[in-house]
FIFI-366100 format. One record per residue (C-alpha): residue in three letters; x, y, z. Coordinates in steps of 0.02 Angstrom, whole numbers, padded with zeros to 5 digits, always signed. Layout:
# FIFI-366100
ALAXYZ ...
***
This chain:
# FIFI-366100
MET+00178-00637-01128 SER+00366-00611-01165 SER+00485-00680-01046 THR+00575-00484-01051 LYS+00448-00353-01053 VAL+00276-00327-01015 SER+00165-00347-01187 ARG+00074-00207-01270 ARG-00079-00285-01244 LYS-00050-00295-01060 GLN+00024-00136-01035 LYS-00155-00065-01112 GLU-00249-00182-01007 MET-00157-00089-00864 ALA-00158+00065-00891 GLY-00366+00102-00910 PRO-00402+00283-00955 ARG-00301+00410-00883 LYS-00420+00541-00828 ASN-00418+00659-00652 VAL-00226+00587-00645 ALA-00103+00732-00580 LYS+00011+00716-00747 LYS+00171+00750-00709 ALA+00148+00815-00537 LEU+00275+00717-00465 GLN+00393+00755-00608 GLY+00555+00735-00498 LYS+00523+00645-00358 ILE+00597+00499-00311 ALA+00511+00361-00232 LEU+00544+00181-00183 VAL+00385+00058-00169 ALA+00459-00089-00043 GLY+00342-00225-00091 ALA+00291-00171-00254 THR+00298-00349-00355 ARG+00110-00376-00363 GLY-00074-00288-00264 ALA-00074-00125-00194 GLY+00116-00109-00219 ARG+00128-00113-00404 GLY-00061-00007-00417 ILE+00049+00128-00331 ALA+00224+00118-00406 ILE+00114+00120-00585 ALA+00027+00267-00513 LEU+00189+00360-00448 GLY+00237+00307-00629 GLU+00093+00412-00691 ALA+00133+00555-00615 GLY+00303+00567-00675 ALA+00408+00475-00543 THR+00539+00367-00528 VAL+00502+00245-00436 TYR+00628+00111-00359 CYS+00512-00052-00370 THR+00580-00193-00243 GLY+00539-00347-00174 ARG+00583-00523-00181 SER+00526-00600-00342 SER+00648-00569-00479 ARG+00638-00625-00669 GLY+00726-00804-00657 ARG+00695-00809-00455 ALA+00505-00810-00399 ALA+00499-00799-00225 THR+00321-00810-00188 PRO+00253-00999-00254 GLY+00123-00995-00371 ARG+00133-00811-00434 PRO+00200-00749-00589 GLU+00224-00579-00545 THR+00416-00471-00541 ILE+00470-00342-00483 GLU+00549-00306-00669 GLU+00390-00312-00746 THR+00313-00182-00621 ALA+00469-00062-00672 GLU+00416-00091-00831 LEU+00229-00032-00824 VAL+00311+00140-00701 THR+00398+00161-00878 ALA+00256+00107-00976 ALA+00137+00240-00873 GLY+00269+00392-00888 GLY+00392+00378-00742 LEU+00560+00285-00727 GLY+00552+00114-00649 ILE+00710+00026-00581 ALA+00674-00135-00527 VAL+00794-00191-00367 GLN+00777-00362-00293 VAL+00775-00334-00100 ASP+00740-00435+00070 HIS+00674-00303+00155 THR+00667-00404+00325 GLU+00873-00418+00305 PRO+00952-00229+00369 ALA+01109-00276+00261 GLU+00991-00294+00072 VAL+00899-00133+00158 LYS+01061-00038+00167 LYS+01119-00076+00005 LEU+00980+00002-00063 VAL+00950+00150+00031 SER+01165+00170-00013 LEU+01121+00142-00197 ILE+00968+00268-00183 LYS+01076+00409-00101 ARG+01229+00379-00206 ARG+01139+00410-00354 HIS+00990+00526-00331 HIS+01057+00598-00150 GLY+00885+00583-00098 LEU+00737+00511-00067 ASP+00548+00612-00097 ILE+00422+00449-00056 LEU+00421+00295+00041 VAL+00299+00174+00028 ASN+00291+00016+00147 ASP+00193-00101+00065 VAL+00287-00277+00112 TRP+00146-00407+00166 GLY+00154-00580+00100 GLY+00019-00634+00228 ASP-00123-00706+00147 LYS-00079-00897+00150 LEU+00001-00860+00356 THR-00174-00824+00399 GLU-00279-00951+00469 TRP-00450-00865+00471 GLY-00587-00944+00587 LYS-00493-00985+00713 PRO-00448-00941+00899 PHE-00263-00884+00918 TRP-00221-01023+01006 LYS-00270-01152+00871 VAL-00156-01061+00726 ASN+00003-01096+00686 LEU+00140-00996+00787 GLU+00265-01025+00682 ASN+00166-00939+00514 GLY+00115-00808+00645 LEU+00258-00749+00703 GLN+00342-00769+00526 MET+00201-00632+00490 LEU+00261-00496+00606 LYS+00439-00531+00538 GLN+00365-00482+00345 ALA+00233-00355+00383 ILE+00316-00274+00557 HIS+00481-00283+00527 SER+00512-00274+00351 HIS+00416-00101+00390 ILE+00525-00046+00518 ILE+00697-00099+00457 THR+00652-00016+00286 ALA+00581+00172+00376 HIS+00743+00153+00497 CYS+00848+00148+00333 ALA+00767+00257+00220 VAL+00690+00399+00299 PRO+00857+00477+00348 LEU+00864+00509+00135 MET+00697+00609+00162 LEU+00760+00735+00322 GLY+00812+00905+00250 ARG+00717+00883+00100 GLY+00535+00846+00139 GLY+00434+00696+00076 ILE+00302+00577+00171 VAL+00313+00400+00218 PHE+00161+00291+00179 GLU+00106+00139+00278 ILE-00016+00034+00174 THR-00127-00079+00306 ASP-00328-00145+00302 GLY-00434-00038+00362 ASP-00474+00152+00424 ALA-00543+00070+00600 PHE-00487-00012+00759 TYR-00581-00149+00761 TYR-00544-00311+00770 ARG-00478-00398+00598 GLY-00525-00578+00626 ASN-00347-00663+00679 LEU-00239-00619+00800 PHE-00080-00593+00701 TYR-00160-00513+00531 ASP-00236-00391+00674 LEU-00076-00356+00744 VAL+00009-00335+00578 LYS-00132-00200+00515 ILE-00158-00115+00665 SER+00037-00081+00710 VAL+00074-00027+00535 ILE-00064+00119+00563 ARG+00048+00165+00755 LEU+00192+00161+00662 ALA+00149+00304+00542 PHE+00075+00394+00713 ALA+00232+00376+00808 MET+00357+00404+00671 SER+00247+00565+00610 ARG+00299+00621+00815 GLU+00456+00599+00796 LEU+00442+00690+00643 ARG+00353+00821+00676 LYS+00439+00957+00676 ARG+00524+00903+00497 ASP+00479+00944+00332 VAL+00405+00723+00307 ALA+00242+00663+00351 ALA+00196+00489+00382 VAL+00028+00440+00362 ALA-00069+00231+00350 LEU-00184+00214+00185 THR-00284+00087+00165 PRO-00372+00007-00002 GLY-00558-00060-00012 PHE-00594-00216-00078 LEU-00434-00242-00177 ARG-00439-00329-00345 SER-00260-00389-00337 GLU-00195-00517-00467 ALA-00236-00664-00328 VAL-00409-00606-00297 LEU-00455-00583-00498 GLU-00384-00776-00486 HIS-00496-00820-00346 PHE-00648-00767-00457 ARG-00597-00828-00631 VAL-00598-00650-00698 SER-00468-00529-00779 GLU-00471-00344-00754 ALA-00536-00315-00927 ASN-00713-00435-00858 TRP-00699-00437-00712 ARG-00894-00357-00677 ASP-00925-00544-00760 ALA-00910-00636-00576 GLY-01049-00529-00501 LYS-01154-00650-00615 LYS-01162-00765-00486 LYS-01247-00749-00332 HIS-01190-00830-00175 GLY-01138-00765+00003 ASN-00966-00762+00079 SER-00889-00923+00086 ALA-00858-00975+00270 LYS-00671-00921+00290 GLN-00662-00769+00164 ASN-00733-00610+00116 ASP-00787-00664-00090 ALA-00957-00646-00116 PRO-00975-00573-00292 SER-01118-00449-00239 ASP-00961-00357-00133 PHE-00848-00393-00271 MET-00936-00274-00374 VAL-00885-00127-00248 SER-00708-00176-00284 GLU-00544-00064-00358 SER-00412-00097-00439 PRO-00242-00082-00366 ARG-00205+00083-00447 TYR-00362+00180-00346 ILE-00243+00168-00187 GLY-00097+00221-00282 ARG-00203+00363-00342 ALA-00226+00405-00179 VAL-00053+00396-00135 VAL-00009+00520-00272 ALA-00130+00639-00221 LEU-00065+00644-00039 ALA+00140+00673-00128 SER+00041+00809-00229 ASP-00028+00903-00079 PRO+00054+01026-00012 GLN-00015+01054+00135 VAL-00014+00851+00179 LYS+00070+00891+00346 LYS-00080+00904+00425 LYS-00135+00749+00394 SER+00010+00672+00465 GLY-00005+00543+00598 ARG-00176+00458+00535 VAL-00257+00350+00426 PHE-00332+00373+00257 SER-00463+00259+00157 SER-00454+00268-00058 TRP-00612+00311-00054 ALA-00637+00460+00062 LEU-00474+00532-00013 ALA-00541+00498-00192 LYS-00679+00621-00149 GLU-00590+00726-00054 TYR-00457+00760-00201 GLY-00550+00710-00355 PHE-00481+00570-00429 THR-00560+00409-00523 ASP-00506+00228-00532 ILE-00429+00178-00713 ASP-00623+00134-00773 GLY-00663+00325-00716 THR-00795+00279-00558 ARG-00766+00292-00361 PRO-00797+00152-00277 HIS-00830+00177-00106 TRP-00813+00023+00012 GLY-00840+00120+00186 ASN-01028+00164+00129 TYR-01077+00017+00036 ALA-01006-00106+00195 ARG-01105+00009+00324 LYS-01256-00019+00239 LYS-01237-00216+00209 TYR-01152-00258+00367 GLY-01185-00141+00496 LYS-01099+00027+00550 TYR-00946+00041+00635 LYS-00826+00175+00701 ILE-00699+00217+00594 CYS-00526+00336+00676 ASP-00618+00519+00677 GLU-00553+00672+00774 ARG-00622+00607+00931 PHE-00519+00457+00910 TYR-00371+00562+00884 SER-00397+00680+01030 TYR-00341+00526+01154 TRP-00175+00507+01059 VAL-00092+00699+01080 PRO-00026+00738+01172 GLY+00032+00597+01274 LEU+00101+00607+01431 VAL+00291+00594+01390 GLU+00294+00717+01265 LEU+00224+00834+01421 ILE+00348+00772+01512 PHE+00503+00770+01369 PRO+00438+00920+01223 ASP+00592+00934+01171 TRP+00633+00762+01128 PHE+00594+00780+00943 
***
């Protein structure tokens, strides 16, 4: 691959069939995908490009300035893939844990476009910081605290700076998480991050409820990210070859080949973002967490291979039933005591 642009072969491999995609449904819309270098963020950015949006692709890994050891992906590559998909990709190197850098980014968007329609908070970078199978008093405390900074503080900073560009214009804020339930996620810090961003979407939705801006949390299923493909020693083009191996999960990782056969490309959650961002009634969903598989069924979109992987059904059948955040669950959240005492605060 050229150092200055994405090869035609890679563009074609990552594009896949474009059936059931809301073509140009977001033409003229301005989006910011914070954490667009790889994984879900890249898939979301490209799907927004498929729908015709102008997408600011931000992150720390820029050409010549890699921020994640061992990973070659860059925000410039993502921006080029967005443009190749039919939108306009704009790469801006930003460390979203630094308020000054985020403020500079938001000022740039305001100067160029006068507003923002879609904000995707996908900053993560916690994989190498997570220690599975250890109790919280034995894990590396510094790594755990760094995870909170990278994946919670960054989201708060970005929303704080960017949401004012949406006021009076409408739009939607996405918090990308892992899981559509309140269960424990296997590591104290990882659990705190993934539950916290769901709660961020809820809290923002309460403060935005009288404005034309929605806030939702969104989870993918078993994501075929670049790192996961590398782990299974396959590519997006031949990923099903991993299913030929027969073994269960390793001691500290969900990597059973049978589970991987129900995986989804990063574009699947991207198309979920497009579906919600295109829905004129999306405010009815504000404050809740959704999954790529449930939204695919509701809105009728598919993954890049034309399938609709449903991680929820598969996981419940194989591992046992678990409760997701449903109507009864949310009934405990609204109304809250503070809202009853101070109904006019927001």
